[in-house]
C-alpha positions as CSV (number, residue, x, y, z in Angstrom):
1,M,-60.8,14.9,58.8
2,I,-59.0,16.4,55.8
3,L,-55.3,16.0,55.1
4,A,-54.0,19.4,54.2
5,F,-50.6,20.4,53.1
6,V,-49.1,23.8,52.5
7,I,-48.7,24.9,48.9
8,L,-45.4,26.8,48.7
9,P,-45.4,30.2,46.9
10,D,-42.1,29.4,45.2
11,R,-42.2,26.1,43.2
12,E,-38.4,26.4,42.8
13,M,-38.1,25.3,46.4
14,L,-39.5,21.8,45.5
15,P,-37.3,19.1,44.0
16,P,-38.0,18.2,40.4
17,P,-40.1,15.1,39.7
18,L,-38.1,11.9,40.1
19,V,-38.0,9.2,37.5
20,S,-38.9,5.6,38.0
21,D,-38.2,2.9,35.5
22,D,-40.1,0.2,37.4
23,H,-43.6,0.9,36.0
24,G,-44.9,-0.4,32.7
25,G,-41.5,-1.2,31.4
26,G,-40.5,2.4,30.6
27,N,-39.5,5.6,32.3
28,L,-42.2,7.7,33.9
29,S,-41.9,11.0,35.6
30,C,-43.2,10.5,39.1
31,N,-43.4,12.4,42.3
32,I,-42.5,9.7,44.8
33,F,-43.8,11.7,47.7
34,K,-47.5,11.7,46.7
35,G,-49.3,8.3,47.0
36,E,-50.9,5.8,49.3
37,W,-50.0,2.9,51.5
38,V,-50.9,-0.5,50.0
39,P,-50.6,-4.0,51.4
40,D,-47.2,-5.6,51.3
41,P,-47.3,-9.4,51.8
42,G,-43.4,-9.5,51.7
43,A,-43.0,-7.7,55.0
44,P,-41.3,-7.5,57.4
45,R,-37.9,-6.9,55.7
46,Y,-35.9,-7.6,58.9
47,T,-36.5,-8.5,62.5
48,T,-34.9,-8.0,65.9
49,E,-32.9,-11.3,65.2
50,T,-31.5,-10.1,61.9
51,C,-30.8,-6.5,62.8
52,P,-28.3,-5.7,65.5
53,V,-29.3,-2.1,66.3
54,I,-33.1,-1.7,66.8
55,H,-33.3,0.7,69.7
56,G,-35.6,-0.3,72.6
57,H,-37.7,2.8,71.9
58,Y,-38.6,1.5,68.5
59,D,-38.6,-2.3,69.0
60,C,-42.3,-2.8,69.2
61,M,-42.2,-6.5,68.6
62,R,-39.8,-7.2,71.5
63,Y,-42.0,-5.1,73.9
64,G,-45.2,-7.0,73.2
65,R,-47.1,-5.4,70.4
66,P,-49.7,-8.1,69.7
67,D,-50.3,-7.4,66.0
68,L,-48.0,-7.3,63.0
69,G,-50.3,-5.5,60.7
70,F,-48.4,-2.2,61.0
71,V,-45.4,-3.7,59.1
72,R,-47.4,-5.1,56.2
73,W,-47.7,-2.0,54.1
74,R,-45.5,-0.3,51.5
75,W,-45.6,3.3,50.1
76,R,-46.8,3.4,46.5
77,P,-46.5,6.7,44.6
78,E,-49.2,7.8,42.2
79,G,-48.6,6.5,38.7
80,C,-45.4,4.4,39.4
81,E,-43.7,2.1,41.8
82,L,-41.1,3.0,44.4
83,P,-38.5,0.3,44.3
84,R,-38.0,-1.7,47.5
85,F,-34.7,-0.8,49.2
86,D,-31.9,-2.8,47.6
87,A,-29.1,-3.1,50.2
88,A,-26.5,-4.4,47.8
89,R,-27.2,-1.6,45.3
90,F,-27.0,1.0,48.1
91,L,-23.7,-0.2,49.3
92,R,-22.3,-0.4,45.8
93,A,-23.4,3.2,45.2
94,T,-21.8,4.4,48.4
95,R,-18.6,2.4,48.4
96,G,-15.8,4.2,50.1
97,K,-18.1,7.0,51.2
98,S,-19.7,8.2,54.4
99,M,-23.1,9.4,55.6
100,A,-24.1,11.5,58.6
101,F,-27.6,11.8,60.1
102,V,-27.8,15.1,62.0
103,G,-30.7,15.9,64.2
104,D,-32.9,14.4,66.9
105,S,-34.3,11.0,67.9
106,L,-36.2,10.8,64.6
107,A,-32.9,11.2,62.8
108,R,-31.7,8.2,64.9
109,N,-34.9,6.4,64.0
110,Q,-34.1,6.7,60.3
111,M,-30.4,5.9,60.8
112,H,-31.2,2.6,62.6
113,S,-33.7,1.8,59.9
114,L,-31.0,2.2,57.3
115,V,-28.5,0.1,59.2
116,C,-31.1,-2.6,59.6
117,L,-31.9,-2.6,55.8
118,L,-28.2,-2.6,54.9
119,A,-27.5,-5.5,57.3
120,R,-29.3,-7.8,54.9
121,A,-26.3,-7.4,52.6
122,E,-23.5,-6.9,55.1
123,Q,-23.4,-7.0,58.9
124,P,-22.0,-3.7,60.2
125,A,-19.0,-3.4,62.5
126,P,-19.5,-0.9,65.4
127,W,-16.9,1.7,65.2
128,T,-16.0,4.3,67.9
129,N,-19.5,4.2,69.4
130,A,-21.7,1.1,69.0
131,S,-24.9,3.3,69.1
132,Y,-24.0,6.0,66.8
133,V,-21.4,4.9,64.2
134,F,-21.4,1.8,62.0
135,R,-19.0,0.8,59.4
136,F,-19.6,-1.7,56.6
137,E,-16.1,-2.9,56.1
138,R,-16.3,-4.7,52.8
139,H,-17.7,-1.6,51.1
140,G,-15.8,1.0,53.1
141,F,-19.1,2.7,53.9
142,T,-19.7,4.5,57.3
143,V,-23.0,5.8,58.6
144,S,-23.0,8.0,61.7
145,L,-25.5,9.9,63.9
146,F,-24.8,13.3,65.4
147,W,-27.3,14.1,68.2
148,S,-28.2,17.7,67.7
149,P,-31.9,18.2,68.3
150,F,-31.8,22.0,67.7
151,L,-29.1,21.8,65.0
152,V,-27.5,24.9,66.5
153,R,-25.5,25.5,69.7
154,A,-27.9,24.8,72.6
155,V,-27.4,25.0,76.4
156,E,-30.0,23.8,78.9
157,T,-30.2,26.7,81.4
158,D,-33.0,25.4,83.6
159,P,-33.7,21.7,83.7
160,D,-37.2,22.3,85.2
161,G,-38.2,25.0,82.8
162,P,-40.4,28.0,83.3
163,T,-43.6,26.0,83.9
164,R,-42.0,23.3,86.1
165,S,-43.5,20.7,83.7
166,G,-40.4,18.7,83.1
167,A,-39.5,20.4,79.8
168,G,-36.3,22.3,80.5
169,L,-35.5,25.9,79.4
170,W,-32.9,26.1,76.7
171,S,-30.7,28.9,75.4
172,L,-30.4,28.6,71.6
173,H,-27.6,30.4,69.7
174,L,-29.4,30.5,66.4
175,D,-26.6,31.8,64.3
176,E,-24.1,29.2,65.5
177,P,-24.2,25.7,64.1
178,D,-23.8,23.0,66.7
179,A,-20.0,22.3,66.7
180,G,-20.7,18.7,67.7
181,W,-21.6,18.0,64.0
182,A,-20.5,21.1,62.1
183,A,-16.9,20.5,63.0
184,H,-17.0,17.2,61.3
185,A,-19.1,18.2,58.3
186,T,-16.1,18.1,56.0
187,E,-15.7,14.4,56.6
188,F,-19.0,13.3,55.0
189,D,-20.1,12.7,51.5
190,Y,-23.8,12.7,52.5
191,V,-25.5,14.7,55.3
192,V,-29.1,14.0,56.2
193,V,-30.7,16.7,58.3
194,S,-34.0,16.2,60.2
195,A,-35.2,18.0,63.3
196,G,-38.4,19.6,64.6
197,S,-40.0,18.2,67.8
198,W,-37.5,19.8,70.2
199,F,-38.4,23.3,69.0
200,F,-41.6,23.0,71.0
201,R,-39.5,23.2,74.2
202,P,-39.3,26.5,76.1
203,S,-36.2,28.4,74.9
204,M,-34.4,31.7,74.8
205,F,-33.2,33.0,71.4
206,H,-29.8,34.5,70.9
207,V,-28.3,36.0,67.8
208,H,-24.8,37.5,67.6
209,G,-24.7,37.0,71.4
210,R,-27.8,39.1,72.1
211,L,-31.1,37.9,73.4
212,V,-33.7,38.6,70.7
213,G,-36.8,36.7,72.0
214,C,-38.0,33.3,73.2
215,N,-40.5,30.5,72.8
216,G,-42.8,29.9,75.8
217,C,-40.2,31.3,78.3
218,L,-42.8,33.4,80.3
219,A,-40.0,36.0,81.0
220,P,-40.9,39.6,81.5
221,N,-39.8,42.0,78.8
222,V,-38.9,39.2,76.4
223,T,-40.8,38.9,73.2
224,D,-42.3,35.5,72.5
225,L,-41.4,34.9,68.9
226,T,-42.7,31.3,68.9
227,L,-40.9,28.2,67.6
228,R,-41.4,29.4,64.1
229,Y,-38.6,31.9,64.5
230,S,-36.1,29.5,66.1
231,L,-36.9,26.7,63.6
232,R,-36.4,28.9,60.6
233,M,-33.1,30.4,61.9
234,A,-31.8,27.0,63.0
235,F,-32.4,25.4,59.7
236,R,-31.0,28.4,57.9
237,T,-27.8,28.2,60.0
238,A,-27.4,24.5,59.8
239,L,-28.0,24.2,56.0
240,R,-25.5,27.0,55.3
241,A,-23.0,25.2,57.4
242,A,-23.6,21.9,55.6
243,V,-23.3,23.3,52.1
244,D,-20.4,25.6,52.9
245,A,-18.1,22.9,54.4
246,P,-15.4,22.0,51.9
247,G,-15.6,18.7,50.1
248,I,-13.5,15.8,51.4
249,G,-11.7,15.5,48.0
250,K,-11.1,17.5,44.9
251,R,-13.8,15.6,43.0
252,S,-16.2,15.3,45.9
253,R,-19.6,16.9,45.7
254,R,-21.4,16.7,49.0
255,T,-25.1,15.7,49.0
256,V,-27.2,17.4,51.7
257,V,-30.6,15.8,52.3
258,V,-33.4,17.5,54.3
259,R,-36.1,15.2,55.5
260,T,-39.3,17.1,56.3
261,L,-41.5,17.0,59.3
262,S,-42.8,13.7,60.6
263,P,-46.1,14.5,62.3
264,S,-47.1,13.0,65.6
265,H,-50.5,11.2,66.0
266,Y,-51.6,11.7,69.6
267,E,-55.4,11.2,70.0
268,N,-56.6,11.3,73.6
269,G,-53.1,10.7,74.7
270,D,-52.4,7.6,72.6
271,C,-52.2,6.2,69.1
272,A,-54.3,3.1,68.9
273,R,-55.4,3.0,65.2
274,A,-54.9,-0.3,63.4
275,R,-54.6,0.7,59.8
276,P,-53.0,3.5,57.6
277,L,-55.2,6.4,56.7
278,R,-56.3,7.5,53.3
279,R,-55.9,11.0,51.9
280,G,-58.6,13.2,53.5
281,E,-58.6,11.4,56.9
282,W,-55.9,13.3,58.7
283,E,-55.0,17.0,59.1
284,M,-51.8,18.4,60.5
285,N,-52.4,21.1,63.0
286,A,-51.5,24.7,62.2
287,V,-48.1,24.7,63.9
288,E,-47.0,21.5,62.0
289,K,-48.1,23.0,58.7
290,D,-46.0,26.1,59.5
291,M,-43.0,24.0,60.4
292,Y,-43.3,22.0,57.2
293,A,-43.4,25.2,55.2
294,I,-40.4,26.7,57.0
295,Q,-38.3,23.6,56.4
296,A,-39.2,23.5,52.7
297,E,-38.6,27.3,52.3
298,E,-35.2,27.1,54.0
299,F,-34.2,24.2,51.9
300,G,-35.1,26.2,48.8
301,A,-33.1,29.2,50.1
302,A,-30.0,27.0,50.8
303,R,-30.2,25.3,47.4
304,R,-30.0,28.7,45.7
305,V,-26.6,29.3,47.4
306,S,-25.5,25.7,47.7
307,N,-21.9,26.3,46.7
308,G,-21.8,23.2,44.5
309,A,-23.4,20.9,47.0
310,R,-26.2,18.6,45.7
311,M,-29.4,19.5,47.6
312,L,-32.3,17.0,48.0
313,L,-35.6,17.4,49.8
314,L,-36.9,14.1,51.2
315,D,-40.5,15.2,51.5
316,A,-41.8,12.3,53.6
317,T,-44.5,14.4,55.4
318,E,-47.5,13.1,53.6
319,A,-46.5,9.5,53.7
320,M,-45.8,9.7,57.5
321,A,-48.9,11.6,58.2
322,L,-51.0,8.7,56.9
323,R,-49.5,6.2,59.4
324,P,-51.0,6.7,62.9
325,D,-51.0,2.9,63.3
326,A,-47.2,2.6,63.2
327,H,-46.0,4.3,66.4
328,P,-44.7,2.4,69.4
329,S,-47.4,3.7,71.8
330,K,-46.8,1.6,75.0
331,Y,-44.9,-1.2,73.2
332,R,-41.4,0.1,73.7
333,L,-38.7,0.5,76.3
334,W,-40.1,3.0,78.7
335,Q,-37.7,4.8,81.2
336,P,-39.9,6.7,83.6
337,D,-36.9,8.3,85.2
338,R,-36.1,9.9,81.9
339,F,-39.4,10.3,80.2
340,N,-42.8,11.5,81.5
341,V,-44.9,10.4,78.6
342,S,-45.5,6.6,78.5
343,R,-47.3,6.5,75.1
344,D,-45.0,7.3,72.2
345,C,-46.9,8.6,69.1
346,L,-44.0,10.4,67.6
347,H,-41.3,7.8,66.8
348,W,-41.8,4.8,64.5
349,C,-41.7,1.0,65.2
350,L,-38.9,-0.8,63.4
351,P,-39.3,-2.5,61.0
352,G,-42.1,-0.4,59.6
353,T,-43.0,3.1,58.2
354,M,-39.5,4.7,58.6
355,D,-38.1,2.1,56.1
356,A,-40.1,3.9,53.4
357,C,-38.0,7.0,54.0
358,N,-34.9,5.0,53.1
359,D,-36.7,3.6,50.0
360,M,-37.1,7.2,49.0
361,L,-33.5,8.1,50.0
362,L,-32.0,5.4,47.8
363,H,-34.2,6.3,44.9
364,M,-33.2,10.0,45.2
365,L,-29.5,9.3,45.5
366,L,-29.5,7.2,42.3
367,H,-31.4,9.6,40.2
């Protein structure tokens, strides 16, 4: 199969090439998002014993995965090296600051990866809620998660949903950012936004208090606008809220990071591959391609009206698309009373592939 990615019509939407000084002894312009996975004999970077927060959904080692090959790879961009995450350097750069991850369980997946990587330099102290807020006391750095899978105000109106499949029906107010995170946006120096998979769920779309359409609602006289409409509107609303929130100090310049789509890798209901793929061996489906394009387009639109905020696009889609071997599959905490899919080919084992997203994040914040 061929790995295909959308070429955006407006190159202004993409971030400029980043610079790495870790190749050949000199500076080299390099797009860190295009590359390949190469063997990494130094992995894993942490374990369940050294990291206090690996969630059971991602703790593949604890739940019996027999091989460790999935952790022994690192992302290498074309023409340069992406430096390995340096926990001490990250904490020095973010001393006295705060970071919020906003989105769904993949946002939590990345936040837990970051905490695990940082724990190599300083063990975090749980603060307020042991699952969602961690404070690194010596550096005065706080990292938080705001669960907001749709980014906007969302109400589950029918737990069974229109098809009785177990996917509830939701009402999405697409012009209203979710107050659960938006009310706190002024408190954070860094906001990392990532969402996507929940938009597949059946949902009704509201704008200015009026029903304008739906996705998979099967309701008479309601236009099915598909998830493309809700995803675009939700990202537009959320990014405007993130960049418009006042800074936390006169000299503060908020950084808003958008992490792009992380594709799933279901093949016959499971993900049993044992190695990363090479370019040309995987193709995102049409809906995922559209979702990726929408996220990048709305990032570009928000950056043009960013009100002084620093906007960064963490375009991890290609790197993640090439790792069908690194999902939990059946090697995870499974709660059948809450989930009706026993094989997880969406989230990422920790340690593993998600750590590369934080390699990218640190590199972007420092350049």
